[in-house]
C-alpha positions as CSV (number, residue, x, y, z in Angstrom):
1,M,70.2,100.7,118.7
2,S,67.7,103.6,117.6
3,K,68.0,104.9,114.1
4,V,69.0,108.2,115.9
5,R,71.8,106.9,118.3
6,F,73.1,104.7,114.9
7,I,73.6,108.1,112.6
8,Q,75.2,109.8,115.7
9,L,77.7,107.0,115.6
10,L,78.3,106.5,112.2
11,F,79.1,110.5,112.6
12,I,81.2,110.1,115.3
13,F,83.0,108.0,113.1
14,A,83.1,109.8,110.4
15,M,84.8,112.8,112.4
16,T,87.2,110.6,113.4
17,I,88.6,109.6,110.1
18,V,88.9,113.6,109.5
19,A,90.7,114.1,112.4
20,L,93.8,111.5,111.7
21,P,96.9,113.0,111.2
22,I,97.6,112.4,107.4
23,S,100.7,110.5,108.6
24,A,98.2,107.7,109.8
25,F,97.1,107.2,106.0
26,A,100.6,108.0,104.3
27,Q,101.5,106.5,101.7
28,Q,105.2,105.5,101.3
29,P,107.4,107.8,99.6
30,T,108.7,106.1,96.7
31,I,111.8,106.2,94.4
32,A,111.5,105.2,90.7
33,L,113.8,102.6,89.5
34,P,113.6,102.8,85.5
35,L,115.0,100.0,83.3
36,I,118.2,100.7,81.1
37,E,119.7,99.2,78.9
38,A,123.4,97.4,80.0
39,S,124.9,99.8,77.7
40,D,123.8,102.9,79.3
41,K,125.0,102.3,82.5
42,P,126.9,104.7,84.5
43,E,130.7,104.6,85.3
44,I,131.1,104.4,88.8
45,D,133.6,106.8,89.5
46,G,131.7,109.4,92.1
47,L,131.0,111.8,89.5
48,W,129.4,112.9,86.5
49,T,131.5,111.4,83.8
50,T,129.7,112.9,81.0
51,S,126.4,115.1,80.9
52,D,124.0,112.1,80.0
53,E,125.2,109.7,82.0
54,W,121.6,109.8,84.8
55,S,119.9,111.1,82.5
56,K,117.8,108.0,82.3
57,A,117.4,107.6,86.0
58,S,114.6,108.7,88.3
59,L,114.9,112.3,90.3
60,T,113.8,113.0,93.4
61,S,114.8,116.5,95.0
62,L,115.1,117.1,99.0
63,N,115.2,121.0,100.3
64,Y,116.0,121.0,103.7
65,T,115.5,124.0,106.2
66,D,119.1,125.4,106.1
67,G,119.8,125.1,102.8
68,T,121.1,121.7,102.2
69,Q,120.1,120.5,99.1
70,L,119.6,116.2,98.5
71,V,119.0,114.9,94.6
72,I,118.5,110.9,94.3
73,R,118.9,109.3,91.0
74,A,118.1,105.5,90.6
75,M,117.7,103.0,87.5
76,R,118.7,99.3,87.7
77,D,119.8,97.7,83.9
78,G,118.5,93.7,84.9
79,E,121.5,93.3,86.6
80,S,122.4,96.0,89.4
81,V,120.9,99.2,90.9
82,Y,122.6,102.3,90.4
83,V,122.2,105.7,92.7
84,L,123.3,108.7,93.0
85,L,123.6,110.7,95.5
86,E,124.1,114.9,94.8
87,M,124.6,117.9,96.9
88,P,124.5,120.9,95.2
89,Q,125.5,123.2,98.4
90,D,128.1,121.0,99.6
91,F,131.6,121.9,98.1
92,V,134.3,119.3,99.8
93,V,134.5,115.6,100.0
94,D,134.5,114.7,104.1
95,G,131.4,112.9,105.1
96,H,129.8,109.7,104.4
97,A,126.7,108.6,102.3
98,A,124.5,105.7,103.0
99,V,122.1,103.6,100.4
100,C,119.8,101.2,102.7
101,F,117.8,98.4,101.0
102,D,115.0,96.3,103.0
103,T,115.4,93.3,100.5
104,L,112.2,91.9,101.8
105,S,110.5,95.1,101.9
106,D,108.4,94.3,105.4
107,G,109.5,97.2,107.4
108,G,109.4,96.2,111.3
109,A,110.7,98.5,114.3
110,Y,114.1,97.0,113.9
111,M,117.0,96.7,111.9
112,N,116.8,92.8,110.3
113,P,118.9,90.7,108.9
114,D,117.6,91.1,105.6
115,D,118.0,94.8,105.8
116,Y,121.3,95.9,104.6
117,C,123.2,99.3,104.2
118,F,125.5,99.8,101.6
119,V,127.9,103.4,103.4
120,L,130.7,105.3,102.0
121,G,133.2,107.6,103.6
122,E,136.6,107.0,103.1
123,N,136.4,103.3,102.6
124,L,132.7,101.5,100.9
125,R,131.3,99.2,103.7
126,E,128.8,96.9,104.2
127,F,126.2,96.5,107.5
128,H,122.8,94.1,108.5
129,G,120.6,94.7,110.8
130,D,120.8,92.1,114.3
131,G,116.9,92.0,114.2
132,R,117.1,93.9,117.8
133,T,117.8,97.2,117.3
134,T,118.1,99.7,114.6
135,L,122.1,100.0,114.9
136,M,123.7,98.3,111.8
137,Q,126.0,95.5,112.2
138,Q,129.3,95.5,110.0
139,I,129.7,92.4,107.7
140,P,132.6,91.6,105.0
141,L,131.4,93.2,101.8
142,E,129.6,91.7,98.9
143,P,132.7,91.6,95.9
144,D,130.3,93.4,93.6
145,V,129.0,96.2,95.0
146,V,131.0,99.1,94.1
147,A,130.3,102.7,95.2
148,D,132.7,106.0,94.8
149,R,132.6,109.5,95.7
150,G,134.1,112.9,94.6
151,L,133.0,116.6,93.4
152,S,130.6,117.0,89.9
153,G,131.0,119.9,88.0
154,T,130.3,120.8,84.6
155,N,128.6,118.0,83.6
156,S,126.0,117.9,85.9
157,P,122.8,119.9,85.3
158,Y,123.1,121.4,88.9
159,R,125.2,124.8,89.0
160,S,126.9,125.6,92.2
161,A,129.4,128.1,93.3
162,S,132.1,125.2,93.2
163,D,132.2,122.1,92.4
164,H,130.0,119.7,94.7
165,V,129.9,116.3,96.1
166,T,128.4,113.4,94.7
167,Y,128.2,109.8,95.6
168,E,127.6,106.8,93.2
169,F,127.0,103.4,94.1
170,Q,126.1,100.0,92.1
171,V,124.8,96.8,94.0
172,P,124.0,93.7,92.0
173,M,120.1,92.9,92.5
174,D,121.4,89.3,93.2
175,H,122.5,90.3,96.2
176,I,119.4,92.0,97.3
177,G,117.1,90.0,95.6
178,A,116.8,89.9,91.8
179,D,113.0,88.6,91.6
180,R,111.6,91.5,94.0
181,T,109.2,94.7,92.2
182,Q,110.0,96.9,95.3
183,Y,113.0,97.7,98.5
184,G,112.4,99.4,101.6
185,F,114.7,102.3,100.7
186,Y,116.6,104.7,102.7
187,V,119.2,107.0,102.2
188,T,121.1,109.0,104.8
189,F,124.5,111.6,104.5
190,D,125.9,113.8,106.5
191,T,127.5,117.3,105.6
192,L,128.7,120.6,107.4
193,G,125.4,122.4,108.0
194,Q,125.1,125.6,105.7
195,T,124.1,128.2,108.9
196,T,126.3,127.0,111.1
197,N,129.9,124.5,111.8
198,Y,128.0,122.2,113.1
199,S,127.6,118.4,110.9
200,Y,124.6,117.7,110.0
201,Y,122.6,114.0,109.4
202,Y,120.4,114.1,106.4
203,S,118.0,111.3,105.0
204,W,115.0,110.6,102.6
205,P,112.1,110.0,104.0
206,D,112.9,113.8,104.7
207,S,114.8,114.1,108.2
208,K,117.3,116.1,109.5
209,S,119.3,115.0,113.3
210,A,122.2,117.0,114.8
211,S,122.9,113.6,116.0
212,Y,125.0,110.6,114.7
213,L,124.9,109.4,111.3
214,R,121.8,107.0,111.8
215,V,119.3,104.9,110.1
216,A,115.8,105.3,110.9
217,S,113.5,102.0,111.8
218,P,112.7,100.2,108.6
219,R,108.9,101.1,109.1
220,A,109.8,104.7,108.0
221,W,111.8,104.2,105.1
222,G,110.6,105.0,101.4
223,I,110.0,102.7,98.7
224,A,112.4,101.8,95.4
225,S,110.0,100.7,93.1
226,T,110.8,98.6,89.4
227,S,107.6,98.7,88.6
228,S,106.6,101.6,85.6
229,D,103.3,102.8,87.6
230,V,104.8,104.4,91.3
231,E,102.5,107.3,91.3
232,I,101.6,107.9,94.9
233,P,97.2,108.6,94.8
234,E,95.9,112.2,95.4
235,F,93.5,110.6,98.5
236,P,94.9,107.7,100.2
237,L,92.8,104.3,99.6
238,H,92.3,104.2,103.7
239,V,90.3,107.6,103.6
240,V,88.5,106.9,100.4
241,G,87.3,103.4,101.4
242,A,86.1,104.7,104.6
243,I,84.0,107.7,103.3
244,A,82.5,105.5,100.3
245,A,81.8,103.2,102.8
246,L,79.5,105.4,105.4
247,V,78.1,107.4,102.3
248,G,76.8,104.1,101.2
249,I,75.6,103.3,105.0
250,M,73.2,106.9,104.9
251,A,72.3,106.0,101.4
252,I,70.4,102.5,102.7
253,I,69.5,104.2,105.8
254,G,67.4,107.1,103.8
255,R,66.3,104.7,101.4
256,I,64.5,102.3,104.8
257,K,63.1,105.9,105.9
258,I,61.7,106.3,102.4
259,L,60.3,102.7,102.1
260,K,58.9,102.9,105.4
261,P,55.3,103.1,105.6
């Protein structure tokens, strides 16, 4: 292969990397699970019991195209994972919310038996995957899983025209793998759309649907991490590595050209 042809192939390789969509290299969105003292664990009653109840939790906020907002707070105390879902523009407790954990953090196209979802409506129910579809199979609820929903008012840092909907979950770490440093993580909820009279279904990672309350393929879930360092790199490592390799090869070619008699 001639040197010119080799350089042309390298150029095509570089252009292919640049042309790929960002999603091809995207890091999974991550929610931190900071460690708190047992004395700081929240009361699972479906609302902000005190103004500092969730102050030590991580904070993730999403704003959807119809004006609906979702606020996720999460933390752990060594025994349980605690999750607060808050909808500052939803004023009626009439929907459902779910938190899901991929306990092996192995993704996949289908819901597997290690993928757990806890769905709270009028009652709390537990679902696991069947390994064949993205549908969930209901199983008996783990007794130590606790959740409640309600309306939060002035104790919440989010001021609304009226008290707004909140969901609280407590999931024992022994149930989802106490030795894990991260879990696949997914949140979904339904509420009346802010610009129509239809119910919509929202999720984290960011998605909105007019279909039934559903759970996305685990490979599209985010991560809940117990690590103290969960920052997402500004430049995906795949891209950095590929560009570095390309620059190195080009430098070698240039050096060879210079040294050639």
